[in-house]
C-alpha positions as CSV (number, residue, x, y, z in Angstrom):
1,M,121.4,98.4,124.6
2,E,119.8,100.5,121.9
3,L,121.0,104.0,121.4
4,T,118.5,106.7,120.3
5,G,119.2,109.3,117.7
6,A,119.8,111.9,120.4
7,D,122.3,109.5,122.1
8,L,124.2,109.0,118.9
9,R,124.3,112.8,118.2
10,S,125.6,113.4,121.7
11,L,128.3,110.7,121.4
12,R,129.4,111.9,117.9
13,A,129.8,115.4,119.4
14,L,132.0,114.0,122.2
15,G,133.9,111.9,119.6
16,N,135.0,114.9,117.6
17,R,137.6,115.8,120.3
18,L,138.9,112.3,120.8
19,E,142.3,111.0,119.5
20,V,142.5,107.6,117.8
21,T,143.5,105.1,120.4
22,V,143.4,101.8,118.5
23,T,144.4,101.1,114.9
24,V,143.4,98.1,112.7
25,G,146.2,97.2,110.3
26,K,147.4,94.4,108.0
27,D,146.3,91.7,110.4
28,G,142.7,92.8,110.4
29,V,140.6,92.3,113.5
30,S,143.1,90.3,115.5
31,D,143.2,89.2,119.1
32,A,145.7,92.0,119.7
33,V,143.3,94.6,118.3
34,L,140.4,93.3,120.4
35,S,142.6,93.3,123.5
36,A,143.7,96.9,122.8
37,L,140.0,97.9,122.3
38,D,139.0,96.2,125.5
39,E,141.8,98.0,127.4
40,A,140.8,101.3,125.8
41,H,137.2,100.7,126.9
42,H,138.4,100.2,130.5
43,G,139.8,103.7,130.4
44,A,136.9,105.3,128.4
45,E,133.4,104.4,127.4
46,L,133.9,106.1,124.0
47,V,136.8,104.9,121.8
48,K,137.9,106.1,118.4
49,L,139.6,103.6,116.0
50,R,141.4,104.0,112.7
51,I,141.3,101.4,109.9
52,L,144.5,101.5,107.9
53,D,144.7,101.1,104.2
54,T,146.6,97.9,104.7
55,C,143.7,96.2,106.4
56,P,142.5,93.3,104.2
57,L,138.8,93.6,105.2
58,H,136.3,96.2,104.0
59,R,135.8,99.0,106.6
60,K,132.1,98.1,107.1
61,E,133.0,94.5,107.8
62,V,135.8,95.6,110.3
63,A,133.3,97.9,112.1
64,A,130.7,95.2,112.4
65,V,133.2,92.6,113.7
66,L,134.6,95.1,116.2
67,R,131.1,96.0,117.4
68,E,130.0,92.4,117.8
69,R,133.2,91.0,119.4
70,S,133.7,93.9,121.8
71,G,130.2,94.2,123.0
72,S,130.2,97.9,121.9
73,E,127.6,100.0,120.1
74,M,128.5,101.6,116.8
75,V,128.2,105.3,117.0
76,Q,129.8,106.3,113.7
77,L,131.7,105.0,110.8
78,L,133.2,107.9,108.9
79,G,135.7,107.1,106.2
80,R,138.2,104.8,107.9
81,T,137.4,106.1,111.4
82,V,135.2,104.1,113.8
83,L,133.6,105.4,117.0
84,L,132.4,102.8,119.5
85,Y,130.6,103.2,122.8
86,R,130.4,100.7,125.6
87,R,128.7,101.9,128.8
88,D,130.5,101.0,132.0
89,P,128.0,99.0,134.0
90,E,129.4,100.0,137.4
91,H,130.6,103.5,136.9
92,P,129.2,105.2,133.8
93,G,130.9,108.4,133.0
94,I,128.9,109.7,130.0
95,S,125.4,111.1,130.5
96,L,123.1,110.4,127.5
97,P,119.7,111.8,126.8
98,S,118.1,108.3,127.2
99,M,120.4,107.3,130.1
100,P,121.3,110.3,132.3
101,L,123.7,109.9,135.1
102,P,122.2,110.1,138.6
103,G,122.2,113.8,139.6
104,K,123.0,115.0,136.0
105,G,119.4,114.6,134.7
C-alpha cells in the first residue's frame, strides 16, 4: 500500500493526539516489541512508538525494521518517536483521502 502525501498529512494530524503505546529499549527490535506492536495494531490502525536512548540501534534503522517486520507503513519519524499505520483489511477505521471509508467519502 502506498500512502499519498495527503494520506500522510491526515495520519500525522491524527497522530498528534495519540499516546505512546510501544517503547523500544535496550533490547532493540525484539520479538517482545514486535508482539506488542502487533497487539497495538489489533486495537488501532495508527500506533505511536518511542525509541529510548538505551536502544543500541540508530533510530532510522529501528523505524525501518519496525516497518518491514510489522507490515506497517511509516507515517513519521520525528526525533525518537515513530508513527506507524497498518490498515485493518476487514474493518478499516480511518478514512484517508486516497482510501475513504464507505459512506464517509
